[in-house]
N, C-alpha and C positions, 0 to 999 in steps of 0.2 A: 590487491584482493579486497573483498568486501565482507564485513562481519555483521551478522544479524544475531541479536540476543532476545529471546522470547521471555517476557515477564508474565506468567500465567495467573494473574490475580485481578479481580475487579471487586468494587464495592457491592455491586448488584448486577443482575443479569438483564441486559437490554433484550427486549422482546424479539428482535430481529437477528441477533448475533449467534453464529454457530462456530466461532473460533474457539480454540481450546483455552479455558480459563477456569478458575475456581473462585467462589465468593468467600471461602474460608481462608483467612489470612494466617492461620496458626503455623503453617509450614513455610512462611515467607523467608525467615532467616535461614532455615535449612536449605531452602531452594537456592538462595543466593550463594551459599557455600558450595552447593552442587554445581551451579553455573561456573563458579571460579575453578572448581576441579575439572570440569569438562573443558574449559578453555585450555588448561594445561595438557589434557589428554589429546585434544584435537589440534594443538598448535602446529603440527606438521601435516595436517590434512591437505594443504596446498603448498607447493614448493615456494611460492612467493609469500613472505611473511610481512610485507609492507601493506598497510591498510590505507585505502583511499577514502572509505566511508565506514561509519559505524551506525547501526540503527537499532534502537531499543524499542521493540514493539510488544504487542500483547493482545488481550489483557490490557492492563493499565500501568505502564512503567512509572507514571507520575506518583504512584503509591509508594515508591521506594524512598527510604529515608536518606539523609545525607551520609550516614555511616555506611549504608548498603551501597549507595552509588560510589562512595570512595573505595570500598572493598572491590567492587566490580571493575572500576576503571583502573585501579592500581594493578589488578591482575592482567587486564588487557594490555597495559603498557609494559608489563614485565614480559609478556609472551610475544608481542608484536611491535612493529615500528610504524609510526604514522608518517605518511608522506603527503606532500601537496598534491592536489589533483592535477589533471592534464592541463587545465587552464592556468595553473599557477596560483590558484586560490587555496585557502586553508582546507584541510580535510573537513568533510561534511560529517557532523556528528548529530544525529537526530534522536529525539525522544518523543514518543507519543504521549499526549497528556489529555486529561479531561478538565474542563473549565473549573469544576468544583474543587480540584486539587491545587489550583493556581491562585496565589496571592503575592503581593510584592516581595515578602520575605522568601517564599518558596522559589519564586522566579529568579531572584538574585542568587540563591544557592544553586539552582539548576544551571545558570549561566556560567558557573565555574567548571562545569563538566561537558556541556553540549552547546552547540552554536545554531541549532535549528530545532524548532518545535513544530510538531504536527498535532493540532488541537482538534479533538473530536467533538465538534459542535453539533453537526447533523441537521439542526434547524434552530431558528431563533424564535419559533412559535411555541409559547408556553404550554398550551394544551397538548400539542403534538409531542413535546418532550415528555410530558407525563404519560401519554399514551404509549410511547416507546419504552417507558421505564428508564429513562435517562436519569442520572443522579444530579445533574446540574439544572439550573434555572436559566431562563432567557436573560435575566440581568447579569448572571455570571458569564454567560456566553458573550455578551457585549463587552463586559469589563475586562475579561482576561486578555484579550488581544491588545488593547491599549496598554495594559499593565505590563505585558510581555515586551512590547516595544520600549516602554520606559525603562525596563530592566536591562536593556541592551541587546535584545534579540532583533536583528534585522531580517533574518530569514524565517518567516512565519508562514505556515501552511494551515489551512483549516479543511475539515471534511464537511460536506453537505450531502443529504440524501434527497433525491427527487423521485417522482412517481409514487408519492405517498397517497393512498386512496382518500377521497373525501368521505369520511364516515357520516357526518352531518354538519350542517353549517355552524353549529355551536362549537364544534371541535376544530375544524380547519376549513376555511373557505377557499375558493378556487384561486384567489390572488396570493395565497400564502407563499407559494414558491417564488413568485416575482419579488415579494417582500424579502424573502431570504437572500436572493441574489443581490438586490439593491442594498441590503444591510451589509452584506459581505464586502461589496465594492466600496462602501464608505469607510471601511476599516483599513488599517495599515497592514494589509495582507499581501504577500508576494506570490503565494501559491495556493491553488485550490484543487482538492480532489473531490469530485462529485460522482456519486454512484446511484444507479437506479435501485430502488428497494427491491430486493429479492426475497421471496418467501421460502425459507429453508425448512424442511420437514421437522427437524429436531429442535424447533424453537417454539416459543409461545405463539408467534404469528402463524407458524406452520400448523400448530394444533388448532388454532382459531379458524384457520381456513378450512381444515377438514370438517369442523363442526358447523360451518356456515356463519360463524361469528364475524369473520373478516372476509371480504371479497377477494378473489384472486388478484394478483398484480395486474394492473391495467397497462398493457404494452403500448397502447395508443397514447395514453396520458404521458407515459414515460418518454416516448419519442417526441411529443410536442414540447415537453418541458426541457428535454435535452437540446432541442433546436433553439428554444428561447435562451437557454443558458449560453450556448455557443455564440449566438449573436450578441448578447449583452457583454460577455467577457471579451470577445474579439474587439468590439467597439470601445472597450475600456483599456485596450492595449495589452491584453493577455494573449499568450501564444498557446494554442491547443497542441501541445507536443506529444500527447498520448490521449486516446479517446476520453478518458475520465480525468485527465490532469491538465491543468492550465497554469502557466507561470508568466510573470511580468518582470521587467527589469527592476533592479533595486536602485538606490540613489546614485550608484556609480555606473548604471547602464548595463549591469550584468543580469542576464535572464536567469531567474532562480529555479532552474530545473531541479527536480529531485534526483540527485546524482546516484543515490543508492538504488532507488527503484529502476532508474534507467539502466543500471548494470544488469538487473534481472532481464529486462526486455531485450538487451543486446547480447545475451548469452555469455556474460562474463562470470568467471568462477566466484563463488562465495561460500562462506562457512556459516552455518546456522547452529546456534547454541541454545539449549533449553528444551523442555518437553514440547513435542510436536514440531520443532524447528527442522527445516530442510537445508541440506547443503548440496552444492553442485560443483563438479570439477571439470565439466566439459564432456565427460564420457559416461558418468554415472550420477545418480541422485541418491542421497542418503537422508533418511528422515527418522527422527527420534520418536519414541513412544509418547503418546498423548495422555499421560497419566502422571500427575505430580508425585504421588507416593512411590510408584514403581520406578520412576525416573531417579528420584533421590536415592532409593535403595540400591539401584544398579550402579550409579556413579560412586556411591559410598563404598561399594564392593570392588571398585576399579574396573567395572564393565560398562561399555558404551551401549545403551539400550536402543540401537539403531538398526534399521533395515536398509539394505543397499539394493538399488534397482539399476541394473546395467541398461544403458540406453542404446537401442539399435540405431542404425542409420536412419530408418524411418522415424523413430522417436525424435532424433535430433532435428531432422528437417521439419517435422510437424510442430515441434515446440517452438522453433524459430518463426515459423509462419504464424502461429497462434499469438505470440507476443510481439514480434517485430512489426507485423502489419498494423498493429494498434498505434504505432508511433509515427511521428512526422518524418522519420528517417526511413521507414518501411523496411523491406527485406532486399538485401543485395542478391541479384540473380547469380553473380559470381560465387558468393558464399553458399547459396543453395546448391549450385552445381558442384562445388567442391565437396560439400557434405554428402551429396547424393552419388558422386562419382560418375555423373552423366550430365548432359546439358538439360537443366531444369526446364527451360523454355520449350525444348523439343518433347521431353517426357510429358509435360502438362500443356501442350500446345492447344488442344481442343478446349480444355477448361479455361485457360487463360483468355483465349479469344472470346469465349462466351462472357466472361467477366468484363473484358474491355467493352464489348458491345452493350452490356447492361448499364454501363456508366458507373460501375462500382469500383473499378480498379484501373490504374494506369501504369505504364512502364516509362519512367522518366530517367533516361541516362543509365539504365541498368538497375534502377531501384523500383521495386513493385510498391505502389502507394495506393492506399484507399482514397477514393474521392470523398467529398463531404457527404454525399448520399450513401456511399459505401460504408461509412462509419456506423450507420444504423444497422448494418448487417455484417459486422466484422467477423463474428464467429462463423457465420455461414460461408463467407468468402474463404476464410482459412480452411474450413473443413472441405470445401470444394477442391482445394489444392493439395490436400493431404496425400501422401504417398504411402504405399504398403510395403 
């Protein structure tokens, strides 16, 4: 099984982010106590209690102190057993981090608990970092990756954002994205997650867009930069194993896929702990309340503040299409047919043929795969194949 733990705290609010978090750290200790209590409450959510991956996301998990990490991991190890992954490698234990939280001493401490860092750099461009309201500087973005490698982290992932509008040439010029990619490629990074800037309504950017202070997201710019990214990383030996995710081999030749996120895309069961966290057992989805105070109060009272959503056959098929088609492994026709209880290729023959003819989708040995052109229209392809 796979375990996700949500740490809902940040130093400040990035202008684009609509994840659940709080910039008030006063409840951090109580929240960690509640996470540990929920781990015990949810230990039997899945029949298999052996963990292949652990992922601490947020929010900003790198805000946790050594004592808080020790409390959290001690609880995890009391409730679950860690096993090696299918490839025989060590379990993947990931922590999301911001560059401003990372220094040599902090990195050496983190290396006692986790073996993979996912660092939220977003851009190496100083004016754009300030415009996004990121807490770190471009200097910290450069330095933290090399420092992490020196601290013993071989499995390093960074996040970048593309499709950022050019407000004016004094803030970000048209070559800044190419500079971001070139800078990333020069660093000892084994994994990249790259996302197009999306404007969510309940964010500073969303409010700026409504008032005309910020132009809407430019889909043409995002598509061009996505193609530039794909070409640059492929040429540098990275594998695009999911539309937004790229991995290259480490020093031992092992491609550093994000095993935890891959489990989501391949419909594997997982347990989510913390406010706003989701869990999935194959037949239903469970999600916790997205409110720190109410979450802590409910857990303290011995109640799980979660809503359960039973997944219909159509839900299961459609979720598999939505996530699986984004990956290099695609969707198995046999698995789709088993879920549906009918031959998927017959049920969706007309739509499949249209997608084949458009050049967006192929069927290779029973696996439905997006073409490179189709990756620009992944959500549209999935929606076309949804069943009712």
